[in-house]
C-alpha positions in Angstrom: 0.4 16.5 2.6 -1.9 13.7 3.6 -1.2 11.4 6.6 -3.1 8.3 7.5 -3.2 8.2 11.3 -4.6 6.2 14.2 -4.4 6.5 18.0 -3.4 4.2 20.8 -6.1 5.9 22.9 -9.7 5.7 21.9 -12.6 8.1 22.5 -13.1 11.9 21.9 -9.3 12.5 21.6 -8.9 13.9 18.1 -8.6 17.6 19.2 -5.9 16.7 21.7 -4.1 14.3 19.3 -3.9 17.0 16.6 -3.2 20.0 18.8 0.3 20.4 17.3 -1.1 20.5 13.8 -3.3 23.0 12.0 -6.9 22.0 11.9 -9.8 23.8 10.3 -13.5 23.6 9.3 -14.6 21.9 12.5 -15.7 22.6 16.0 -12.7 22.4 18.3 -10.3 23.2 15.4 -7.8 26.1 15.2 -10.2 27.8 12.8 -13.8 26.7 12.4 -14.1 28.2 8.9 -12.7 26.9 5.6 -12.9 23.3 4.5 -12.3 20.5 7.0 -9.0 18.8 6.8 -9.8 15.6 8.8 -11.8 12.7 7.4 -13.0 9.2 8.4 -14.1 6.4 6.1 -17.7 5.3 5.9 -17.1 1.6 5.4 -20.6 0.7 4.4 -20.8 3.5 1.8 -17.1 3.4 0.9 -17.0 7.2 1.0 -15.1 9.9 3.0 -16.9 11.8 5.7 -15.4 15.2 6.7 -15.5 15.7 10.4 -17.5 18.5 11.9 -16.4 18.4 15.6 -13.1 17.3 17.1 -13.6 18.9 20.4 -13.7 16.9 23.7 -17.4 16.4 23.1 -17.1 15.7 19.4 -16.3 12.7 17.2 -15.2 9.6 19.1 -12.5 7.5 17.6 -12.7 3.7 18.1 -9.8 1.5 18.8 -8.3 0.3 15.5 -10.1 3.0 13.4 -7.9 5.0 11.1 -8.5 8.5 9.9 -7.1 10.9 7.2 -5.7 14.3 7.9 -4.2 16.9 5.6 -1.1 18.3 7.3 -0.2 21.9 6.6 3.5 22.8 6.9 2.5 26.0 8.7 1.0 24.5 11.9 0.1 27.8 13.6 -0.8 29.9 10.6 1.9 32.5 11.2 3.4 32.3 7.7 6.3 30.1 8.7 6.8 26.4 8.0 6.9 24.5 11.3 7.3 20.8 10.3 8.4 18.4 11.6 5.8 18.3 14.4 5.2 15.8 17.1 1.8 14.4 17.8 0.8 12.4 20.9 -2.2 11.8 23.1 -2.8 11.3 26.8 -5.0 8.6 28.3 -5.1 4.8 28.8 -3.7 2.7 26.0 -6.3 0.5 24.2 -6.3 -3.0 25.6 -7.8 -6.2 24.4 -9.1 -6.7 20.8 -9.8 -3.9 18.4 -12.5 -4.8 15.8 -14.0 -3.3 12.6 -17.1 -5.3 11.9 -19.8 -5.7 9.1 -17.3 -5.1 6.3 -19.0 -5.6 2.9 -17.4 -7.9 0.3 -14.7 -6.1 -1.7 -14.9 -3.1 0.7 -11.9 -1.2 1.9 -11.1 -0.5 5.6 -9.0 2.4 6.8 -7.8 0.6 10.0 -5.1 1.7 12.4 -2.6 0.4 14.9 -4.6 0.6 18.2 -1.6 0.2 20.5 1.5 2.2 21.4 3.7 -0.7 20.2 4.4 -1.7 16.6 2.1 -4.4 15.2 3.0 -7.2 12.8 0.7 -7.4 9.8 1.7 -11.0 9.2 0.2 -11.9 12.6 -2.9 -9.8 11.9 -3.4 -11.4 8.5 -2.9 -14.9 9.8 -5.6 -14.5 12.4 -8.0 -12.9 9.9 -7.3 -15.3 7.0 -8.5 -15.7 4.3 -10.6 -12.5 4.2 -7.9 -9.8 4.6 -4.6 -10.4 2.8 -2.5 -7.4 1.7 -2.0 -4.2 3.6 -1.1 -0.7 2.3 0.5 2.2 4.2 0.8 5.7 2.7 4.3 7.2 2.6 4.1 10.9 2.1 7.9 11.1 1.7 7.8 9.2 -1.6 4.2 10.1 -2.5 3.3 6.4 -2.9 1.9 3.5 -1.0 4.0 0.8 0.6 2.3 -2.6 0.5 3.0 -6.0 2.1 1.5 -9.5 1.5 3.4 -11.6 4.0 6.5 -12.3 1.9 7.1 -9.2 -0.3 6.5 -5.5 -0.6 7.8 -2.1 0.3 6.4 -2.1 3.9 9.4 -3.7 5.6 8.5 -7.0 7.2 4.9 -5.8 7.4 5.6 -3.8 10.5 3.0 -1.1 11.3 4.1 1.7 13.7 2.1 3.3 16.5 -0.2 6.1 15.2 -0.1 4.6 11.7 -3.3 3.8 9.8 -3.4 1.4 6.9 -5.7 0.1 4.1 -6.9 -3.5 3.8 -9.6 -4.9 1.7 -12.2 -7.7 2.4 -11.7 -9.7 -0.7 -14.2 -12.5 0.1 -17.7 -12.8 1.5 -19.7 -10.0 3.0 -20.1 -9.0 6.7 -16.6 -9.9 7.8 -14.8 -8.5 10.9 -11.1 -7.4 11.1 -9.7 -8.1 14.5 -6.4 -6.7 15.8 -5.2 -8.4 19.0 -2.6 -7.6 21.6 -0.8 -10.8 20.5 -0.2 -9.0 17.2 2.3 -6.6 18.8 5.7 -7.1 17.1 7.5 -7.1 20.5 5.7 -10.3 21.5 7.6 -13.6 21.5 7.2 -15.6 18.4 6.9 -12.8 15.9 10.3 -13.8 14.3 8.8 -17.0 13.1 6.8 -15.6 10.3 8.9 -17.5 7.7 7.4 -20.7 9.0 3.9 -19.5 8.1 4.9 -19.2 4.4 7.2 -22.3 4.1 7.4 -22.1 0.3 8.0 -18.6 -0.7 10.2 -16.2 -2.7 10.3 -12.7 -4.0 11.8 -10.3 -6.5 12.2 -6.5 -6.1 12.1 -4.3 -9.2 13.5 -0.7 -9.0 13.2 2.0 -11.6 15.0 5.3 -11.4 15.2 8.5 -13.6 17.0 11.7 -13.0 14.1 13.0 -10.8 11.9 10.0 -9.8 12.0 6.5 -8.6 9.6 3.7 -7.9 9.5 0.0 -6.8 7.3 -2.9 -7.5 7.4 -6.5 -6.4 6.8 -10.2 -7.3 6.2 -12.9 -4.7 5.9 -16.6 -4.9 3.7 -18.5 -2.4 2.2 -22.0 -2.4 -1.3 -20.5 -2.6 -0.4 -18.1 -5.4 -2.2 -18.0 -8.7 -1.3 -16.9 -12.2 -4.3 -14.6 -12.1 -5.5 -12.5 -9.2 -5.4 -13.9 -5.7 -5.7 -12.7 -2.1 -2.0 -12.0 -1.7 -1.7 -9.7 -4.7 -1.2 -6.0 -3.9 -2.8 -3.4 -6.0 -0.9 -0.4 -7.4 -2.9 2.3 -5.7 -3.3 5.8 -6.9 -1.5 8.3 -4.7 -3.4 10.4 -2.2 -2.0 13.6 -3.8 -1.3 13.5 -7.6 2.0 14.8 -9.0 4.5 14.0 -11.7 6.0 10.5 -11.1 7.6 7.4 -12.4 5.5 4.2 -12.1 6.5 0.5 -12.4 3.6 -1.8 -12.5 2.7 -5.4 -13.5 -0.8 -6.6 -14.4 -3.0 -9.6 -13.8 -6.4 -9.8 -15.3 -6.0 -6.2 -16.5 -5.5 -5.0 -12.9 -2.5 -2.9 -11.9 -0.4 -4.6 -9.2 2.3 -3.4 -6.8 2.8 -7.0 -5.7 2.1 -9.7 -8.2 1.8 -12.9 -6.2 2.5 -16.1 -8.2 2.5 -19.9 -7.6 5.6 -21.3 -5.9 5.2 -24.4 -8.1 3.6 -24.3 -11.5 3.4 -26.4 -14.7 4.5 -24.4 -17.7 5.3 -20.7 -18.0 3.5 -17.5 -17.0 3.6 -14.4 -19.1 3.1 -11.1 -17.2 2.5 -7.7 -18.7 4.9 -5.3 -17.1 5.1 -1.5 -17.6 7.2 1.4 -16.7 5.7 4.9 -17.3 6.8 8.5 -16.7 3.6 10.3 -15.9 3.1 14.1 -16.0 0.1 15.6 -14.3 -2.0 17.8 -16.5 -5.1 19.0 -14.7 -7.1 15.8 -13.8 -5.1 13.6 -16.2 -1.8 11.8 -16.3 0.0 12.0 -19.6 2.7 9.4 -20.5 6.1 11.0 -21.3 9.5 10.2 -22.7 12.1 9.6 -20.0 15.4 7.8 -19.7 15.1 5.1 -17.0 17.4 2.7 -15.3 15.6 -0.5 -14.5 17.2 -2.9 -11.9 16.1 -6.0 -10.1 17.1 -8.0 -7.1 16.5 -11.8 -7.5 18.4 -12.9 -4.4 15.2 -14.3 -3.0 14.0 -15.8 -6.2 13.2 -19.6 -5.8 16.0 -21.6 -7.4 13.6 -23.5 -9.7 12.2 -20.2 -11.2 13.8 -18.1 -14.0 12.8 -14.8 -15.4 13.1 -13.3 -18.9 12.4 -9.7 -19.7 10.9 -9.1 -23.2 10.9 -5.6 -24.6 7.8 -5.4 -26.8 9.2 -2.5 -28.8 12.8 -3.7 -29.5 12.0 -7.4 -29.1 15.2 -7.7 -27.0 15.1 -10.5 -24.5 17.1 -10.2 -21.3 17.9 -13.2 -19.0 17.2 -11.5 -15.6 19.0 -14.3 -13.8 22.3 -13.3 -15.5 21.9 -9.5 -15.9 20.7 -7.2 -13.1 19.8 -3.9 -15.0 19.0 -2.2 -18.2 18.6 1.4 -19.3 15.9 2.4 -21.8 13.7 5.3 -22.7 9.9 5.3 -22.1 7.6 6.3 -24.9 4.5 8.5 -24.9 1.4 6.4 -25.3 -1.6 8.4 -24.3 -3.2 9.5 -21.0 -5.7 8.5 -18.4 -7.9 10.2 -15.8 -6.9 10.6 -12.1 -10.5 10.3 -11.0 -11.9 7.0 -9.5 -14.9 5.8 -7.6 -14.6 4.8 -3.9 -12.0 5.5 -1.3 -9.0 4.2 -3.4 -8.2 3.7 -7.0 -5.8 1.6 -9.0 -3.7 2.4 -12.0 -5.3 1.3 -15.3 -3.8 -0.4 -18.3 -2.5 2.2 -20.7 -2.0 1.0 -24.2 0.3 -2.0 -24.6 2.7 -2.7 -21.7 6.3 -1.9 -22.6 7.6 -5.3 -21.4 6.5 -8.8 -20.7 8.0 -10.9 -17.9 8.3 -14.6 -18.8 8.3 -16.6 -15.6 9.6 -20.2 -16.2 9.4 -23.0 -13.8 11.6 -26.1 -13.5 10.3 -29.2 -11.8 10.8 -29.2 -8.1 13.2 -31.9 -6.8 12.6 -33.8 -3.7 13.3 -31.4 -0.7 13.7 -28.5 -3.2 
């Protein structure tokens, strides 16, 4: 499957870094024939470039630059599966700042942890605000992305391990620079104070499970949140490799979200389309299927002045989510959609009418609340 990787050592190190994996289609690879299985992202063109040379005199990897590799389970082409495999690289660890510059507006970056220590996305985002908000890490084990926006998401506490690459989007003005500093290492003093950076915040985790599949999606509450799209929303990204799956998703402005970031304080209610779909892959399309699903939610971090109501658009049943923690229902077929998209990443589209609506109700904040 696909892995999004980076290196704590920069330079012409790709051949050495990937020596314990099968590589092909490039100079310096195990086999120079066949299609290349290592790619880098052209940020300006928002397109993938297959590498042609990973030898010691080939492509040079910059500090903080991520890359994509397709990992074959047979790492030496002897007909036997060899995974798991260990990758590492020799050389001097990157020091100082790692930068990716001249990023166009709305463009995606495949960045990477440039150090041999875990970095804290909250620290990275804080120093790069407001241009780079939510980050995404591909998890091949679940065949889905894990996102983090500073207070919510599946990427636990926004920690990004060594050798891990991640997506981030420049959502504001053109020609921005993403900078990763040594002070962003999670081992540094002060990284436990992230909660003070988001003084008014909260979150909800939604889990869906069937007999074969599961998925998560999230809601966060921040002082800068909006009812529509904002910089702390996290998109529900298409997987790197398509397969049958269960998808939980909310929408804002007809955009599929993995993290729906909302205001911490708001006058009136917010009604959010929320869908749960069983998807079957058929060629280059996903077809919605009937499936019995258990839908649960964790509101332990929900702000005390916020209440949630789940409205089933088919049965018209309303569930007070502050009192009940799960329901079981059956998804319904409602058409299909293409797996193709433009650019390096794609988001799930709106498919028919969302099965549910989430009614988010706000009480007035009391002094000190």
